[in-house]
KOLGUVEX-941249 format. One record per residue (C-alpha): residue in three letters; x, y, z. Coordinates in nm, 4 decimals, m for minus. Example, Ala and Ser with C-alpha at 12.3 -4.5 7.8 and 13.67 -1.06 7.14 Angstrom:
<atoms>
atom type=Ala x=1.2300 y=m0.4500 z=0.7800
atom type=Ser x=1.3670 y=m0.1060 z=0.7140
</atoms>
This chain:
<atoms>
atom type=Met x=m10.5439 y=m1.4572 z=m6.3823
atom type=Ala x=m10.2127 y=m1.4386 z=m6.2334
atom type=Thr x=m10.0168 y=m1.5481 z=m6.5109
atom type=Asp x=m10.1843 y=m1.2480 z=m6.7446
atom type=Asn x=m10.0076 y=m1.0208 z=m6.5282
atom type=Pro x=m9.7480 y=m0.8764 z=m6.6521
atom type=Gln x=m9.6202 y=m0.7314 z=m6.3034
atom type=Ala x=m9.6204 y=m1.0128 z=m6.0948
atom type=Pro x=m9.2853 y=m1.0876 z=m5.9907
atom type=Asp x=m9.1045 y=m1.3855 z=m6.1068
atom type=Asp x=m9.1155 y=m1.6942 z=m5.8477
atom type=Arg x=m8.8319 y=m1.8533 z=m5.9370
atom type=Ala x=m8.5393 y=m1.7683 z=m5.7031
atom type=Pro x=m8.2254 y=m1.6517 z=m5.8706
atom type=Ala x=m7.9630 y=m1.8870 z=m5.8806
atom type=Pro x=m7.6156 y=m1.8222 z=m5.6428
atom type=Arg x=m7.3054 y=m1.6967 z=m5.8103
atom type=Arg x=m7.0405 y=m1.9752 z=m5.7930
atom type=Arg x=m6.6837 y=m1.9056 z=m5.6648
atom type=Asp x=m6.4351 y=m1.9570 z=m5.9579
atom type=Ala x=m6.2530 y=m2.2741 z=m5.8402
atom type=Arg x=m5.8938 y=m2.1084 z=m5.8927
atom type=Ser x=m5.9494 y=m1.9079 z=m5.5684
atom type=Ala x=m5.9548 y=m2.1410 z=m5.3674
atom type=Ser x=m5.5703 y=m2.2110 z=m5.3950
atom type=Arg x=m5.4909 y=m1.8468 z=m5.3293
atom type=Ser x=m5.3855 y=m1.6789 z=m5.0417
atom type=Pro x=m5.6362 y=m1.4417 z=m4.8970
atom type=Glu x=m5.3813 y=m1.1451 z=m4.8901
atom type=Ser x=m5.3111 y=m0.9802 z=m5.2090
atom type=Pro x=m4.9815 y=m0.9617 z=m5.3911
atom type=Gly x=m4.8700 y=m0.6329 z=m5.3059
atom type=Ser x=m4.9460 y=m0.6876 z=m4.9185
atom type=Pro x=m4.6570 y=m0.6769 z=m4.6548
atom type=Glu x=m4.7453 y=m1.0551 z=m4.5430
atom type=Ala x=m4.6423 y=m1.1321 z=m4.9160
atom type=Arg x=m4.3242 y=m0.9720 z=m4.8963
atom type=Arg x=m4.2109 y=m1.1106 z=m4.6053
atom type=Ala x=m4.2521 y=m1.4512 z=m4.7100
atom type=Leu x=m4.0920 y=m1.3957 z=m5.0267
atom type=Val x=m3.8006 y=m1.2689 z=m4.8080
atom type=Arg x=m3.7970 y=m1.5845 z=m4.5984
atom type=Arg x=m3.7783 y=m1.8084 z=m4.8926
atom type=Arg x=m3.4686 y=m1.6319 z=m5.0513
atom type=Val x=m3.3194 y=m1.6393 z=m4.7277
atom type=Ile x=m3.3660 y=m2.0088 z=m4.6930
atom type=Ala x=m3.2061 y=m2.0573 z=m5.0547
atom type=Val x=m2.8996 y=m1.8759 z=m4.9911
atom type=Ser x=m2.8132 y=m2.0574 z=m4.6602
atom type=Thr x=m2.8591 y=m2.3813 z=m4.8458
atom type=Ile x=m2.5897 y=m2.2538 z=m5.1022
atom type=Val x=m2.3610 y=m2.1663 z=m4.8353
atom type=Ile x=m2.3786 y=m2.4668 z=m4.6361
atom type=Val x=m2.3562 y=m2.6706 z=m4.9499
atom type=Leu x=m2.0264 y=m2.4596 z=m5.0662
atom type=Ser x=m1.8768 y=m2.4759 z=m4.7225
atom type=Leu x=m1.9007 y=m2.8658 z=m4.7271
atom type=Phe x=m1.7453 y=m2.8816 z=m5.0707
atom type=Val x=m1.4687 y=m2.6704 z=m4.9442
atom type=Gly x=m1.3854 y=m2.8471 z=m4.6444
atom type=Gly x=m1.4097 y=m3.1817 z=m4.8435
atom type=Thr x=m1.1328 y=m3.0440 z=m5.0699
atom type=Val x=m0.8966 y=m2.9224 z=m4.7994
atom type=Ala x=m0.9371 y=m3.2541 z=m4.6213
atom type=Ala x=m0.8650 y=m3.4592 z=m4.9173
atom type=Val x=m0.5314 y=m3.2306 z=m5.0148
atom type=Leu x=m0.4120 y=m3.2775 z=m4.6431
atom type=Ile x=m0.4287 y=m3.6694 z=m4.6897
atom type=Ala x=m0.2605 y=m3.6774 z=m5.0322
atom type=Ala x=0.0033 y=m3.3872 z=m4.9500
atom type=Pro x=0.2684 y=m3.6188 z=m4.7910
atom type=Arg x=0.2473 y=m3.8538 z=m5.1052
atom type=Ile x=0.3064 y=m3.5760 z=m5.3260
atom type=Leu x=0.4964 y=m3.2810 z=m5.1857
atom type=Pro x=0.8777 y=m3.3022 z=m5.1343
atom type=Pro x=1.0256 y=m3.2756 z=m4.7566
atom type=Val x=1.0633 y=m2.9140 z=m4.5960
atom type=Ala x=1.3955 y=m2.8070 z=m4.4688
atom type=Asn x=1.3534 y=m2.6085 z=m4.1372
atom type=Val x=1.5753 y=m2.2936 z=m4.0387
atom type=Ala x=1.8252 y=m2.5360 z=m3.8733
atom type=Gly x=1.9032 y=m2.7222 z=m4.1794
atom type=Thr x=1.7121 y=m3.0198 z=m4.0728
atom type=Thr x=1.4187 y=m3.1991 z=m4.2545
atom type=Thr x=1.0671 y=m3.1869 z=m4.1708
atom type=Thr x=0.7952 y=m3.4181 z=m4.3332
atom type=Val x=0.4252 y=m3.3438 z=m4.2942
atom type=Ala x=0.2718 y=m3.6944 z=m4.1888
atom type=Ser x=m0.1071 y=m3.7648 z=m4.3126
atom type=Pro x=m0.3499 y=m3.8340 z=m4.0675
atom type=Gly x=m0.3743 y=m4.1830 z=m4.0998
atom type=Ala x=m0.0297 y=m4.2782 z=m4.1291
atom type=Thr x=0.1381 y=m4.4981 z=m3.8894
atom type=Ser x=0.5059 y=m4.5373 z=m3.7687
atom type=Asp x=0.5560 y=m4.8668 z=m3.9959
atom type=Ala x=0.5220 y=m4.6542 z=m4.3082
atom type=Pro x=0.8708 y=m4.6299 z=m4.4517
atom type=Ala x=0.9663 y=m4.2455 z=m4.4249
atom type=Pro x=1.0516 y=m4.0858 z=m4.7594
atom type=Ala x=1.4027 y=m4.0259 z=m4.8804
atom type=Val x=1.5540 y=m3.7211 z=m4.7177
atom type=Ser x=1.8615 y=m3.5258 z=m4.9307
atom type=Pro x=2.0675 y=m3.3394 z=m4.6415
atom type=Val x=2.0239 y=m2.9525 z=m4.6566
atom type=Thr x=2.3658 y=m2.7547 z=m4.6063
atom type=Pro x=2.2839 y=m2.4968 z=m4.3902
atom type=Ala x=2.3710 y=m2.1719 z=m4.5808
atom type=Ser x=2.6684 y=m1.9803 z=m4.4595
atom type=Pro x=2.6086 y=m1.6556 z=m4.2993
atom type=Ser x=2.6932 y=m1.3615 z=m4.4985
atom type=Pro x=3.0540 y=m1.1950 z=m4.3951
atom type=Ser x=2.9751 y=m0.9198 z=m4.1878
atom type=Ala x=3.1324 y=m0.5719 z=m4.3065
atom type=Ala x=3.4982 y=m0.5672 z=m4.1944
atom type=Pro x=3.5979 y=m0.2404 z=m3.9907
atom type=Phe x=3.7561 y=0.0298 z=m4.2165
atom type=Thr x=4.1278 y=0.0280 z=m4.1334
atom type=Pro x=4.3038 y=0.3255 z=m4.2778
atom type=Pro x=4.6128 y=0.2363 z=m4.5042
atom type=Pro x=4.9190 y=0.3086 z=m4.3687
atom type=Pro x=5.1042 y=0.6043 z=m4.4346
atom type=Pro x=5.3442 y=0.5764 z=m4.7680
atom type=Gly x=5.6922 y=0.4933 z=m4.7097
atom type=Phe x=5.9640 y=0.7589 z=m4.7151
atom type=Asp x=6.0069 y=0.8293 z=m5.1076
atom type=Lys x=6.3958 y=0.8386 z=m5.1378
atom type=Thr x=6.3662 y=0.9048 z=m5.5118
atom type=Gln x=6.2057 y=1.2310 z=m5.4923
atom type=Leu x=6.5460 y=1.4377 z=m5.5416
atom type=Ser x=6.8442 y=1.3192 z=m5.7035
atom type=Ile x=7.1426 y=1.2101 z=m5.5621
atom type=Asp x=7.3301 y=1.2299 z=m5.8729
atom type=Asp x=7.2783 y=1.6025 z=m5.9596
atom type=Pro x=7.5260 y=1.8271 z=m5.7742
atom type=Asn x=7.2866 y=2.0946 z=m5.7652
atom type=Ser x=7.0097 y=1.8669 z=m5.5454
atom type=Tyr x=7.0363 y=1.8987 z=m5.1972
atom type=Trp x=7.0356 y=1.5105 z=m5.1784
atom type=Phe x=7.3578 y=1.5078 z=m5.3826
atom type=Val x=7.6041 y=1.2532 z=m5.2631
atom type=Val x=7.9446 y=1.3216 z=m5.2860
atom type=Asn x=8.2500 y=1.0825 z=m5.1676
atom type=Lys x=8.5671 y=0.9133 z=m5.2834
atom type=Gln x=8.3790 y=0.7077 z=m5.5127
atom type=Arg x=8.1373 y=0.9724 z=m5.6349
atom type=Pro x=8.3042 y=1.2638 z=m5.7917
atom type=Ile x=8.1099 y=1.6172 z=m5.8873
atom type=Pro x=8.0540 y=1.6107 z=m6.2613
atom type=Asp x=8.2376 y=1.8383 z=m6.4812
atom type=Ala x=8.3790 y=1.9650 z=m6.1247
atom type=Glu x=8.6497 y=2.2014 z=m6.2705
atom type=Asn x=8.3575 y=2.4262 z=m6.4086
atom type=Phe x=8.0931 y=2.3297 z=m6.1674
atom type=Val x=7.9439 y=2.6356 z=m5.9735
atom type=Pro x=7.6130 y=2.5628 z=m5.7632
atom type=Asn x=7.3063 y=2.7715 z=m5.8143
atom type=Glu x=7.1911 y=3.0349 z=m5.5568
atom type=Leu x=7.5380 y=3.1186 z=m5.3966
atom type=Thr x=7.4896 y=3.4091 z=m5.1532
atom type=Asp x=7.6851 y=3.5938 z=m4.8575
atom type=Leu x=7.6063 y=3.5070 z=m4.5298
atom type=Pro x=7.4285 y=3.7560 z=m4.2841
atom type=Pro x=7.6453 y=4.0163 z=m4.1599
atom type=Asp x=7.5643 y=3.9588 z=m3.8032
atom type=Met x=7.6881 y=3.6270 z=m3.8638
atom type=Pro x=8.0799 y=3.5611 z=m3.7782
atom type=Asn x=8.2048 y=3.4574 z=m4.1003
atom type=Pro x=8.5882 y=3.5503 z=m4.0770
atom type=Asn x=8.6837 y=3.4032 z=m4.4199
atom type=Gly x=8.3992 y=3.5703 z=m4.6192
atom type=Tyr x=8.2500 y=3.2291 z=m4.7250
atom type=Gln x=7.9148 y=3.1538 z=m4.9093
atom type=Leu x=7.6657 y=2.9165 z=m4.9178
atom type=Arg x=7.3397 y=2.8702 z=m5.1371
atom type=Leu x=7.0290 y=3.0577 z=m5.0435
atom type=Thr x=6.8055 y=2.7869 z=m4.8475
atom type=Pro x=7.0986 y=2.6253 z=m4.6544
atom type=Met x=7.2397 y=2.9973 z=m4.5583
atom type=Ala x=6.8836 y=3.0699 z=m4.4063
atom type=Ala x=6.8713 y=2.7503 z=m4.2153
atom type=Leu x=7.2124 y=2.8165 z=m4.0982
atom type=Ala x=7.1186 y=3.1652 z=m3.9607
atom type=Ala x=6.8059 y=2.9901 z=m3.7732
atom type=Met x=7.0463 y=2.7232 z=m3.6382
atom type=Phe x=7.3024 y=2.9963 z=m3.5124
atom type=Ala x=6.9943 y=3.2020 z=m3.3239
atom type=Ala x=6.8731 y=2.8771 z=m3.1705
atom type=Asp x=7.1980 y=2.7859 z=m3.0487
atom type=Lys x=7.2410 y=3.1205 z=m2.8795
atom type=Asn x=6.9029 y=3.1075 z=m2.7163
atom type=Glu x=6.9394 y=2.7361 z=m2.5965
atom type=Val x=7.3027 y=2.7175 z=m2.5197
atom type=Gly x=7.4103 y=3.1011 z=m2.4776
atom type=Thr x=7.7133 y=3.0582 z=m2.7517
atom type=Gln x=7.8076 y=3.2101 z=m3.0499
atom type=Leu x=7.8655 y=2.9838 z=m3.3251
atom type=Val x=8.1163 y=3.0512 z=m3.6465
atom type=Ala x=8.0859 y=2.9894 z=m4.0138
atom type=Gln x=8.4370 y=2.9041 z=m4.0413
atom type=Ser x=8.4471 y=2.7555 z=m4.3950
atom type=Gly x=8.1456 y=2.7281 z=m4.6875
atom type=Tyr x=8.1431 y=2.7065 z=m5.0402
atom type=Arg x=8.4918 y=2.6581 z=m5.2046
atom type=Asp x=8.5092 y=2.6768 z=m5.5628
atom type=Tyr x=8.7561 y=2.4109 z=m5.7491
atom type=Ser x=9.0570 y=2.6127 z=m5.7176
atom type=Val x=9.0208 y=2.6713 z=m5.3817
atom type=Gln x=8.9930 y=2.3067 z=m5.3080
atom type=Val x=9.3159 y=2.2371 z=m5.5033
atom type=Arg x=9.4991 y=2.4720 z=m5.2911
atom type=Ala x=9.3512 y=2.3392 z=m4.9472
atom type=Tyr x=9.4517 y=1.9754 z=m5.0502
atom type=Gln x=9.7857 y=2.0629 z=m5.1468
atom type=Tyr x=9.8514 y=2.1918 z=m4.8153
atom type=Tyr x=9.7589 y=1.8891 z=m4.6357
atom type=Val x=9.9551 y=1.6862 z=m4.8619
atom type=Gly x=10.2405 y=1.8871 z=m4.7610
atom type=Val x=10.1668 y=1.8500 z=m4.3770
atom type=Asp x=10.0623 y=1.5189 z=m4.3800
atom type=Gly x=10.1379 y=1.3534 z=m4.6990
atom type=Val x=9.8899 y=1.1772 z=m4.9478
atom type=Ala x=9.7785 y=0.9226 z=m4.7161
atom type=Gly x=9.7258 y=1.1523 z=m4.4376
atom type=Ala x=9.5526 y=1.4416 z=m4.6338
atom type=Asp x=9.3107 y=1.1713 z=m4.7592
atom type=Lys x=9.1666 y=1.1339 z=m4.4550
atom type=Thr x=9.1232 y=1.4671 z=m4.3879
atom type=Ser x=9.0845 y=1.6492 z=m4.6589
atom type=Ala x=8.8897 y=1.5872 z=m4.9738
atom type=Arg x=9.0566 y=1.5931 z=m5.3447
atom type=Pro x=8.9452 y=1.8468 z=m5.5877
atom type=Gly x=8.6193 y=1.7439 z=m5.7285
atom type=Phe x=8.5117 y=1.5469 z=m5.4482
atom type=Ser x=8.4618 y=1.7936 z=m5.1709
atom type=Glu x=8.0994 y=1.8801 z=m5.0368
atom type=His x=8.2082 y=2.2290 z=m5.0126
atom type=Gln x=8.2195 y=2.2796 z=m5.3629
atom type=Thr x=7.8455 y=2.1867 z=m5.3995
atom type=Gly x=7.7636 y=2.5039 z=m5.1641
atom type=Leu x=7.5617 y=2.2730 z=m4.8951
atom type=Ala x=7.8452 y=2.2180 z=m4.6528
atom type=Met x=7.9487 y=2.4382 z=m4.3560
atom type=Asp x=8.2471 y=2.4023 z=m4.1112
atom type=Ile x=8.1135 y=2.5433 z=m3.7816
atom type=Leu x=8.2869 y=2.6317 z=m3.4587
atom type=Asp x=8.2360 y=2.8787 z=m3.1678
atom type=Thr x=8.3908 y=3.1876 z=m3.0200
atom type=Thr x=8.4503 y=3.0510 z=m2.6794
atom type=Ser x=8.6230 y=2.7276 z=m2.6909
atom type=Gly x=8.9347 y=2.7820 z=m2.8852
atom type=Cys x=8.8572 y=2.4516 z=m3.0867
atom type=Thr x=8.9890 y=2.4285 z=m3.4654
atom type=Thr x=8.9139 y=2.2104 z=m3.7533
atom type=Asp x=9.2828 y=2.0629 z=m3.6988
atom type=Phe x=9.1310 y=1.8265 z=m3.3609
atom type=Asp x=8.8389 y=1.7042 z=m3.2534
atom type=Cys x=8.7861 y=1.9013 z=m2.9644
atom type=Phe x=8.4893 y=2.0930 z=m3.0804
atom type=Gly x=8.2396 y=1.7544 z=m3.0460
atom type=Lys x=8.2873 y=1.7743 z=m2.6762
atom type=Thr x=8.2172 y=2.1234 z=m2.6179
atom type=Ala x=7.8391 y=2.2552 z=m2.5382
atom type=Ser x=7.8023 y=2.3619 z=m2.8878
atom type=Gly x=7.9349 y=2.0736 z=m3.0510
atom type=Lys x=7.7330 y=1.8386 z=m2.8616
atom type=Trp x=7.3929 y=2.0724 z=m2.9162
atom type=Leu x=7.4994 y=2.0845 z=m3.2978
atom type=Ala x=7.5479 y=1.6975 z=m3.3155
atom type=Ala x=7.1962 y=1.6672 z=m3.1339
atom type=Asn x=6.9627 y=1.9240 z=m3.3109
atom type=Ala x=7.0869 y=2.0121 z=m3.6532
atom type=Tyr x=6.8694 y=1.8012 z=m3.8188
atom type=Arg x=6.5881 y=2.0330 z=m3.6621
atom type=Phe x=6.7408 y=2.2867 z=m3.9407
atom type=Gly x=6.7869 y=2.0342 z=m4.2313
atom type=Tyr x=7.1619 y=1.9741 z=m4.1544
atom type=Ile x=7.3262 y=1.6360 z=m4.0599
atom type=Leu x=7.6666 y=1.5550 z=m3.9148
atom type=Arg x=7.8515 y=1.4029 z=m4.2556
atom type=Tyr x=8.1059 y=1.2672 z=m4.0937
atom type=Pro x=8.0641 y=1.0520 z=m3.7699
atom type=Ala x=8.3318 y=0.9444 z=m3.5294
atom type=Asp x=8.2332 y=0.5606 z=m3.6264
atom type=Lys x=8.1733 y=0.5657 z=m3.9759
atom type=Thr x=8.5235 y=0.6307 z=m4.1322
atom type=Ala x=8.4941 y=0.2763 z=m4.3301
atom type=Ile x=8.1861 y=0.4153 z=m4.4855
atom type=Thr x=8.2568 y=0.7875 z=m4.5349
atom type=Gly x=8.6294 y=0.7615 z=m4.6086
atom type=Tyr x=8.6997 y=1.0672 z=m4.3584
atom type=Glu x=8.7863 y=1.0744 z=m3.9896
atom type=Tyr x=8.5513 y=1.2230 z=m3.7410
atom type=Glu x=8.5128 y=1.5790 z=m3.8104
atom type=Pro x=8.2712 y=1.7573 z=m3.5355
atom type=Trp x=8.2355 y=2.0518 z=m3.7047
atom type=His x=8.1475 y=1.9453 z=m4.0518
atom type=Phe x=7.7575 y=2.0284 z=m4.1464
atom type=Arg x=7.5875 y=1.9223 z=m4.4444
atom type=Tyr x=7.2567 y=2.0518 z=m4.5632
atom type=Val x=7.0231 y=1.8165 z=m4.7067
atom type=Gly x=6.6717 y=1.9622 z=m4.5855
atom type=Thr x=6.4417 y=1.8888 z=m4.2998
atom type=Glu x=6.2758 y=1.6279 z=m4.4582
atom type=Leu x=6.5780 y=1.3819 z=m4.5073
atom type=Ser x=6.7257 y=1.5004 z=m4.1895
atom type=Asn x=6.4248 y=1.4074 z=m3.9843
atom type=Glu x=6.3981 y=1.0873 z=m4.1676
atom type=Met x=6.7440 y=1.0043 z=m4.0906
atom type=His x=6.7152 y=1.1176 z=m3.7174
atom type=Asn x=6.3896 y=0.9226 z=m3.6772
atom type=Thr x=6.5274 y=0.6251 z=m3.8293
atom type=Gly x=6.8590 y=0.6397 z=m3.6541
atom type=Val x=7.0644 y=0.6112 z=m3.9878
atom type=Glu x=7.3602 y=0.8375 z=m3.9601
atom type=Thr x=7.5186 y=0.8699 z=m4.3229
atom type=Leu x=7.3652 y=0.9308 z=m4.6774
atom type=Glu x=7.5765 y=0.6019 z=m4.8092
atom type=Glu x=7.3915 y=0.3815 z=m4.5475
atom type=Phe x=7.0341 y=0.5646 z=m4.6143
atom type=Phe x=7.0409 y=0.5607 z=m4.9949
atom type=Gly x=7.2279 y=0.2059 z=m4.9938
atom type=Leu x=7.5257 y=0.3186 z=m5.1624
atom type=Pro x=7.8598 y=0.1472 z=m5.1302
atom type=Ala x=8.0713 y=0.2725 z=m4.8970
atom type=Ala x=8.3403 y=0.4946 z=m4.9880
atom type=Pro x=8.6646 y=0.4404 z=m4.7939
atom type=Asp x=8.8993 y=0.5567 z=m5.0542
atom type=Tyr x=8.9525 y=0.6690 z=m5.3979
atom type=Gly x=8.8755 y=0.4354 z=m5.6928
atom type=Gly x=9.1539 y=0.3682 z=m5.9576
</atoms>
């Protein structure tokens, strides 16, 4: 019998295997396939783009709102020319009242640096040497200003004149004036061609006593006072003065002819170069107290002699602002 045959196949067909219902919703690609990765990238790009667009819209709206509200909040802005500029809102009309504007004062330009101007040279210092010390080259002695302690005064650095200098009476000078005198004599010989003579230099107090008495005997006191200093009032006692003549003119110290000679004219014009001045000019008797003596030269040093020459001042009294000394006081 057929049912009794254990080898007979089962006449029932096998039931078909059902697909899991969840598989219908899945992509046929596997999770690690290239198509899956490209799809993931696309989704991310779309998401980022959306965020950027949203942010741009937000920022743009914020900027627009600030521009609209700024004219009502911010103060006016001054431009470089000193005027005031306001920022108009996009919807503002000409009927809207203008905000109050405060005038702005333009900043003054900073002063440019002034060009450097060197200071003027200092003026001549009239106090650098004493006019009261008889040993000073600037000592002023006249009929109002006697030599202090004249009877006992002997100047510093008295020295003999060079042996080749004509010096008939053997007079001395102070050392520096002597050297300047020698240079002046040499210059006269080179420039004029004459030989100068040292006629009378340092005279001590006792010699001046005899000289003054001689002139008193000849001219009287009034006449002597015009041509000879009283003892204690003579520049010759300072060792700074020299009476100069020449060997050719025949002039003496009794007349003013030496001033008309070539040597006399040269000395008057050039003595300052060697530190000497013509002490008693022709038109200054009312100031110096002495008549014109074209032979009497006084050493003051080149600094002072050049200053007097350059300024045109002829006497020590005028240069130092001292009173005139036309006669003796008392």
